[in-house]
N, C-alpha and C positions, 0 to 999 in steps of 0.2 A: 411462393415459397417452394423449395425443392421437395420432391416426394421423400427424399432421405430424411428431411427434417421431421415429417409426419411420422415416419417409421420409428425414428429415435424417440419421439415424444410418446408414442404408443408403448414402447418398451419401458420408458421411465414411469409412465402412468401405471403400468402393470406392476412394476416394482413397488410403487406407493401402495397399491391395493394389497400386495403380499405383506408388506410391513405393517399396514394397519390391521390386517387380520392377525398377524403375529402378536401385536401389542394388545389386541382385544382379549387374548388368552390370559386368564388370571395367573397362570403359572409363570408368565413372562416377568411379572413384577417381583418374583421371588429371587431372581438372579440379577444381582446388582452389577456384576461385571459385564453382563450381556446388555443390560438396559440402556446405558448411556450412549454407546456407539450407534445403536439402532435408532434411538430417538433422534440423535444428531443427523443420521443419514436421511431419515424421513423429513426432518426440517429442511435440510439442504435440497432434497428432491422437490419438495413443494415450492420452495423459493425459486428453484431453477425453472419449474414448469409455469409459474404464475405469469411472467411476461409473455411467454409463448402462447398461453391460452388467451391472454388479452388481445394479442395480435390476430389470432384466428377469429375471435369474435369481431374485431374491427374489419377484417377482410370480408366476413360474411355480411356485415352491415353495409360496407361499401358496395358489394355486389348487388345487394338489394336496392340501394339508392340508384345505382346505374341502370338497373332494369326498369325503373319507373320514371327515369328522367328523359324528357323529350329532347330530340336532337336540336330543336329550335330554341331551347332554353339555354341561351349562351351564358347567362349569369350563373346558373346552377352548374353547368359543365365546367366553367372556369373554377368555381369553388371545389368541385370534385377533383379537378386536375391537381389543385394545390394539396388537397387532402391525400390524394393518391401518392404524390411525390413524398410527402411527409411520412406516409405509411411505408413506402419503399425504403426510406432512410432508416426507419426503425427496424425493418426486416433485416437490412444489411448489418445493422449494429448487433442484432440478436445472432445472426450467423457468425459474426466475428467473435462473440462471446463463447462460441464452441471451442475456441482456442484456450479459454480459461477453464480447463477441465480438471485442474489439480485439486486435491482434497481440500486445501486451505485457500484456494483462489477466491472464493466468495467472502472471505473474512476481512475484517478491518485490518489495518497495518500499523505496526510500531516502527517508526523510522528514526534512525540516529544519524547525525552528521558530526564528524570529527575533523578538526583542523589538522593539516599535515605540514609538510615542509613549506616555509614561507613566512612564519612569524605573524605579525599583525596583518599582513596581506591575506594570509590564509584564514585568519579569524574573520576578516571582513567577507571573505568568500563564503564562509559557512553561513553568515547572516544573509547573503544573497541567495544561497541555495534554500535556506529556510523560507524565505519569502517566495521563491519559485514554487516549492512544493505546496506551500499554503495556498497560493493563488490557484494552482492546478486543482487542488482538493476542493476549494470553494466553488470553482467552475463546474466540478462534477456533482455538486450538491452534498459533498462530504463535510463533516465537522472536524475541526482541528483543535487539539488541546495540547499544551506544553506539559510534559511530565517532569522534565528536568532540563536545566540550562545553566551553563557556566560561562559568564561573560569573558571576553578577552581582556588582557591587561590594559591595552590602550584603546582598542576599538573592536567591534564585532563580537563574535562568539567562539569560544574554544570548542565546546561541544554542546549538543542539544538533542533531546529525545522527545518526539511528539507522537501522539496517538491520532491516527486518521481514521475516523469511524464512517463507514459506508460500504455498501455491497460492492465486492470485487476490488476494493482498494488495494489489497495485497496482490491480487492477481495481476493488476496493472503495474504496481510500483515495484514488484520483485525485479523488474528490468533495471532498476536503478542501483542495485548492489555493485559496489566497486568504487574506484577512484575517479574523481572529476577534476579536470585541469582548467584553470583560467589564465588567459594571457591578456594583459591590458596595460595601459599607462597608469602607474600607481598614483592614487590621490594622496598617498602619504609620502611621496618622494618629491622633495622640493625641486629636484632637477628634471622631473617629468620623464623618468626613464621607464622602459617597459619591464614589467615583472611577471613571473609565472608563479601561480599559487595552486595548492592542491588541497583537496578535502575528500574524505572517504564517506560513503553512504552505506548504511546497512539497513535492510528491511526484513522484518520477520512478521509472520501473521499473528494477530491477537488470538489467543486460544480461548475457545468457548468454555464457559464455566462447567458444561456437561462433560468435558474431557478430563479424565482423572490423571493427575500428575502427583506422584507420591513424593512429598517433600517432608523430610523428618526435621523436627525442631532442633535435634542435636546437630544437624548439618548446616544450621544457619547461625551467622553472627550478625546481630542487628545493632547498628550504631545510630544514635540521634545527634543532630548538630543544628546549629543556627542557620537558617536559610540565608543565601547570599543574594546579591542584586538589590534592586530597589524594593524597600520594604513597605513604606507607608503603613498605616493601620496595623502595625505590629507583626507583619509577616516575618521580618527578620530580627525580631526582638525576643523570640522564644525558641527553644530547641524543638522545632516542629519538623524539620527535615529528617528523612530516614534513609539510611544506607543499609542494604542487605547483601551480605556476602554468602554465596553458596559454596561451602568449603570443599566439597568433593569435586565440583566442576571448575571452581575458580571464578564463576560468573559473579559480577558485582552490578547491582542495580541501585538506583537511588531516585527519590522523588521529593520535591520541595515546592510544588506549585500550590499546595493548600496550606491554610493556617493550622489545620488540625493534624496532629501527629498520627492519629488513628487513620484518617483518610489517606495521608501520604503512605503509611505502611500498607494499606489495602491496595493502593495503586502500584506500589513497588512490588508487592507479591504477585499482582497480575502480570507485570512485565517479566518477573522471574519465571513464572509458570510458562509464559509464551517462549522465553528464551530456552528453557529446558526442553520444551516440546520441540522447538526447532532444532535443537542440538540432537535430539533423538531421531527426528526425521532425517536429518543430514547423515547420520550414521547408517540409517537403513537404505538410503537411496544411493546406489553406486555411482550414478552420474554426478552427484553433488558431494562426493567425499571430501570433506574438509572439517577442520575443527576451529575453535575460537583462538587457538594458539598458532594457527597457520595462516595468518592474514598477510596480504601483500604489503610491502612498504608503501606508505602514502607519499609517493614521490614520482619523479620522471620515469617513464617507461611502463608504468603499471596502470595507466589511466584507461577507462572504458569510453570516456567522452571528453572532447576538448571544446572549450568555449573561448573563441578568439574575438576580442574587441579592438585590437590594434595589431598590425596596420590595416586590417580589413575586418569585416564582421562575418563570422561563420561559427556555427555549432556543428560538430561532426561526431557521430558515434562510430568508434573504431571497430566495433563488433559487427555491425550491420552495414556500414558504409553510408547510412542515411545522414544527410546534411541539409542545412538551410542557411541562407544569408541573413535571416531575420533573427539575429542573436538576442536583441532586446525583447522580441516577442516571446522567445523561449524562456528568458529570464522572468517574463511577466506571467508565466504559467502555461504557455502553449507547448505542452510536452507530449500530448497524445500521439502525434505522428511517430515520435521516437519509440514510445512504448509499444505501439502497434507493430512497428517494423521489427522490434526485438521478438515479440510473440510470434509473428509470422515466420521469422528466421528460425526460432526454436522448433516450430512445427515442421518446417522443411528439413531441419537437421535430423529430427527424429525419424522422418520418413526415409 
């Protein structure tokens, strides 16, 4: 591991020591405004250092094994070679995570997909993207839960919001913000013509409960309604779904995945807090100046990535130039090369 990594870890460890000393002071707990950000920073620093410390321990253990292994012990050397290769891969992965240095990068992600131009075709495209992100998340060991979903009139999904819980889920998936374009022979066209479909993806970080977001009751309009989709067991036979409108910002969130109105309201409030936090962060960061009312049209010319299934197979990211001929593999969740190319491009752009 490069010496720069050790130097950076030493600085972070010193910061942990300083924060722990600050928290141990009884006077610290009397200042509620100061308390939450510092506790959150300490939590993030410890989570950031943990995999690094594990690798250092493994490197020391590997060095010890190498020092006592005889050159004639071919079986032991073969085993150590495999272990060393695996260790090198983990070191490379940890080095890459240095690109995920944003405040919210370690957070879970709230991902929304909305159908654009293309009618039933675009609704089907949303369902394909939902499957793609679910597969990628599961491969990463993240959990996926549907917060809200609106089925298409004939097929597919008009819009869906999911929570992807896992470390660095937002850091990776923030690369997916934008319009995604699909070109294929339509399964809904009897004449088997080629169609182009669009869907927009929006990713925001899930806000930790320790972060204070001031939401006034007078600024909320809460509506309850009957859940849509397949009900079974009474899901769509009672007014359990909840829609919350934040009047001053115009943000609307809803949840209908639980039978309990109370649980749906709690989940909707969590999404609202995350959206308000993201809106505030967006205002503060000059390089990301935009607002909810200034979204690109979900149509031709605004796409960040194209997925072509006819007359050839190709997926190409128009921001980084990264492409592959394995379109089916990408749609099955093999997204990481695209995400990493975007993060590396962002780092190079900042430099």
